[in-house]
C-alpha positions in Angstrom: 232.1 58.2 89.8 232.8 60.6 87.0 230.7 61.8 84.1 232.7 60.7 81.0 231.2 63.2 78.6 232.1 66.0 80.9 235.7 64.9 81.2 236.8 65.2 77.6 239.4 67.0 75.6 237.0 69.4 74.0 235.9 70.7 77.3 239.4 70.8 78.6 238.5 68.6 81.5 240.5 65.8 83.1 239.6 62.3 81.9 239.8 59.6 84.6 242.0 56.7 83.8 244.1 58.5 81.1 247.4 60.5 81.1 245.8 63.7 79.9 246.7 66.9 81.7 244.3 68.4 84.1 243.5 71.9 82.8 240.7 73.1 85.2 240.7 74.4 88.7 240.0 72.2 91.6 236.6 73.6 92.2 235.3 72.3 88.9 236.8 68.9 89.5 235.3 68.6 93.0 231.9 69.7 91.5 231.9 67.0 88.9 233.1 64.4 91.5 230.3 65.4 93.8 227.7 65.2 90.9 229.1 61.8 89.8 229.0 60.4 93.3 225.4 61.5 93.8 224.1 60.1 90.5 225.6 56.6 91.1 225.2 55.8 87.4 226.4 56.9 84.0 223.9 59.4 82.5 222.8 59.3 78.9 224.1 62.0 76.4 220.9 64.0 76.7 221.1 63.9 80.5 224.7 64.9 80.4 223.9 67.9 78.2 221.4 69.1 80.9 223.9 68.7 83.7 226.5 70.5 81.5 224.0 73.4 81.1 223.8 73.6 84.9 227.6 73.9 85.1 227.5 76.6 82.5 224.7 78.7 84.0 224.5 78.2 87.8 226.7 79.4 90.6 229.2 76.7 91.0 229.6 77.0 94.8 225.9 76.9 95.4 225.4 74.1 92.9 228.1 72.1 94.6 226.6 72.6 98.0 223.2 71.6 96.7 224.6 68.4 95.3 226.4 67.6 98.5 223.2 68.2 100.5 221.2 65.9 98.3 223.9 63.3 98.5 224.1 63.5 102.3 220.3 63.2 102.4 220.5 60.0 100.3 217.2 60.8 98.7 216.2 58.3 95.9 219.5 56.6 96.4 218.7 53.6 94.2 216.7 55.4 91.4 218.6 55.4 88.2 217.0 58.4 86.4 218.4 61.9 86.0 215.1 63.9 86.0 214.1 63.3 89.6 217.7 63.6 91.0 218.3 66.7 88.9 215.1 68.3 90.1 216.0 67.5 93.7 219.3 69.3 93.2 217.5 72.3 91.7 215.1 72.4 94.6 217.9 72.7 97.1 219.8 75.1 94.8 216.8 77.4 94.5 216.3 77.3 98.3 219.9 78.3 98.8 219.5 81.2 96.3 216.5 82.4 98.2 218.4 82.1 101.6 221.2 84.2 100.1 218.9 86.8 98.6 217.0 87.1 101.9 220.1 88.6 103.5 220.0 91.6 101.3 217.2 93.5 103.0 219.0 93.3 106.4 222.3 94.4 104.8 220.4 97.2 103.0 218.7 98.4 106.3 221.9 98.3 108.3 223.9 100.2 105.7 221.2 102.9 105.4 221.0 103.2 109.2 224.8 103.7 109.5 224.9 106.3 106.7 222.0 108.2 108.3 223.7 108.0 111.8 227.0 109.3 110.4 225.3 112.1 108.5 223.5 113.3 111.7 226.4 112.8 114.1 229.1 114.5 112.0 226.7 117.4 111.1 226.2 118.0 114.9 229.9 117.6 115.7 231.3 119.9 113.0 228.2 122.2 113.0 228.1 121.9 109.2 226.6 119.1 107.1 229.2 119.8 104.4 232.3 119.5 106.6 233.6 116.7 104.3 234.2 119.2 101.5 237.3 120.3 103.3 238.6 116.8 102.8 237.4 116.5 99.2 238.9 119.9 98.2 242.2 119.3 100.0 242.5 115.9 98.2 241.7 117.6 94.9 244.6 120.0 95.5 246.9 117.1 96.2 247.0 117.6 99.9 246.9 114.9 102.6 246.0 114.6 106.3 249.6 115.6 106.9 248.7 119.2 105.9 246.4 119.4 108.9 248.6 120.3 111.8 248.7 118.3 115.0 247.9 120.4 118.1 249.3 120.1 121.5 246.5 117.9 122.7 247.5 115.2 120.2 244.4 116.1 118.0 244.0 117.6 114.6 241.2 120.0 113.7 238.2 119.8 111.3 236.1 123.0 111.3 237.9 123.8 114.6 236.7 120.6 116.2 239.3 118.2 117.6 239.6 114.8 115.9 241.9 111.9 116.1 244.7 111.9 113.4 243.4 108.5 112.3 240.0 110.0 111.6 241.5 112.4 109.0 243.7 109.6 107.6 240.7 107.4 107.0 238.7 110.3 105.5 241.6 111.1 103.1 242.0 107.4 102.2 238.3 107.1 101.4 238.6 110.2 99.2 241.3 108.6 97.2 238.9 105.8 96.4 236.4 108.2 94.8 236.5 108.7 91.0 236.7 112.1 89.2 232.9 112.1 88.5 232.1 111.4 92.2 234.5 114.2 93.3 232.9 116.6 90.8 229.4 115.7 91.9 230.3 116.1 95.6 231.6 119.6 95.0 228.6 120.7 93.0 226.4 123.3 94.7 223.2 121.2 94.4 224.9 118.1 96.0 223.0 116.8 99.0 224.9 116.7 102.3 224.3 112.9 102.7 225.7 112.0 99.4 229.3 111.8 100.7 228.2 108.9 103.0 226.3 107.2 100.1 229.4 107.3 97.9 231.5 105.6 100.6 231.8 101.8 100.7 230.4 100.4 103.9 233.9 99.3 104.9 235.3 102.8 104.5 232.4 104.3 106.4 233.0 101.8 109.2 236.7 102.7 109.4 235.9 106.4 109.5 233.4 105.9 112.3 235.6 103.5 114.3 238.7 105.8 114.0 237.0 108.4 116.3 234.0 106.7 117.8 233.3 109.5 120.2 232.2 111.6 117.2 229.7 109.1 115.9 228.5 106.4 118.3 225.8 103.9 117.4 223.4 103.8 120.3 224.8 102.1 123.3 227.2 99.9 121.4 230.8 100.0 122.7 233.6 100.7 120.2 234.8 97.1 120.3 231.3 95.7 119.9 230.7 98.0 117.0 234.0 96.8 115.4 233.3 93.1 115.8 229.8 93.4 114.3 231.0 95.6 111.4 233.8 93.2 110.5 231.2 90.4 110.3 228.9 92.6 108.1 231.6 93.9 105.8 233.1 90.5 105.2 229.7 88.9 104.6 228.5 91.7 102.5 231.4 91.3 100.1 230.7 87.6 99.8 226.9 88.1 99.3 227.2 90.8 96.7 229.8 88.8 94.7 227.5 85.7 94.6 229.5 83.7 97.1 227.5 82.0 99.9 228.5 82.7 103.4 229.1 80.0 105.9 227.0 81.2 108.8 223.9 83.3 108.0 222.9 83.4 111.6 226.1 85.3 112.6 225.4 87.9 110.0 221.8 88.2 111.0 222.8 88.7 114.7 225.4 91.4 113.7 222.8 93.3 111.7 220.3 92.9 114.5 222.7 94.4 117.0 223.5 97.4 114.8 219.8 98.0 114.0 218.8 97.6 117.6 221.3 100.2 118.6 220.0 102.4 115.9 216.4 102.0 117.1 215.0 99.5 114.5 213.6 96.2 115.7 214.8 93.3 113.4 211.8 91.2 114.3 209.3 93.9 113.3 211.2 94.6 110.1 211.5 90.9 109.2 207.7 90.4 109.8 206.9 93.4 107.7 209.0 92.0 104.8 207.4 88.6 105.2 203.8 89.9 104.7 204.7 92.6 102.1 203.8 91.8 98.5 205.0 93.6 95.3 204.4 93.5 91.6 206.7 90.9 90.0 207.9 91.3 86.5 206.2 89.0 84.0 208.7 86.9 81.9 208.4 87.8 78.2 210.3 84.7 76.9 208.3 81.5 76.5 209.8 78.3 77.7 211.5 76.3 75.0 213.7 73.2 74.6 216.8 75.2 75.0 215.8 76.2 78.5 217.3 73.2 80.2 216.8 74.0 83.9 214.0 71.8 85.3 210.7 73.7 85.6 208.9 73.8 89.0 207.1 72.5 90.9 208.6 69.2 91.8 206.9 67.3 94.7 208.5 64.4 96.5 206.2 61.3 96.7 
């Protein structure tokens, strides 16, 4: 079943049973189809406006998944009334938002651990915490990894320490991704030695570490294990930080747990500490009004 007032020419949406051209992407159509199938009745204009507000303000993928979950659960299947059905959808949607947000602390902890490990390991290997300035300054002078000669052992040198050619290649590629302000800050006398790692994306840091894993190992993790876990983390992190839900949260949790365990942090202890920790929440300054169409909590099932 479709929502007729959604599917009109003004909103550039497809109208079932007519010859009008479809002008929206498939995700929007599937979302409306899912909503129409779950409602099982034609909502009134005021109800439609509220659902339209949801489409305008909520994450479409999470909203669609919340509708499907409610529909599969068949809750209040024979009730013809939007308020209860809409609040059920929002209950599921809010839970999904919280599940997605709950992944951030583990990603945050994992990234910080990797940056700290890299900072310590490369400092020890090159005997200088600012070894990376050789790369930054060479890049500034339009040089590349090819300007570092290959020795007879098949290695190149950074601060007289042998490194894989791929290590230098990854370092230079990461440098090309830094903006002028970042380059200037990294070359400033007051710049901290860990800032280079903080400026790198987690994927670039992973590739640098993986390219010469002997220089920077993560606990007892083997190189292939490290690679598999980091691919999971990098891919999921990109989805989470762009507001796209990931398919398997447990896989990401396990990958973070393995990395943090190798780094010496116990995920269970960390998770428990997060659970019992409280913090001062910001108090909303806007009072609720009629224009705030999202259903207010709480909603309790009978």
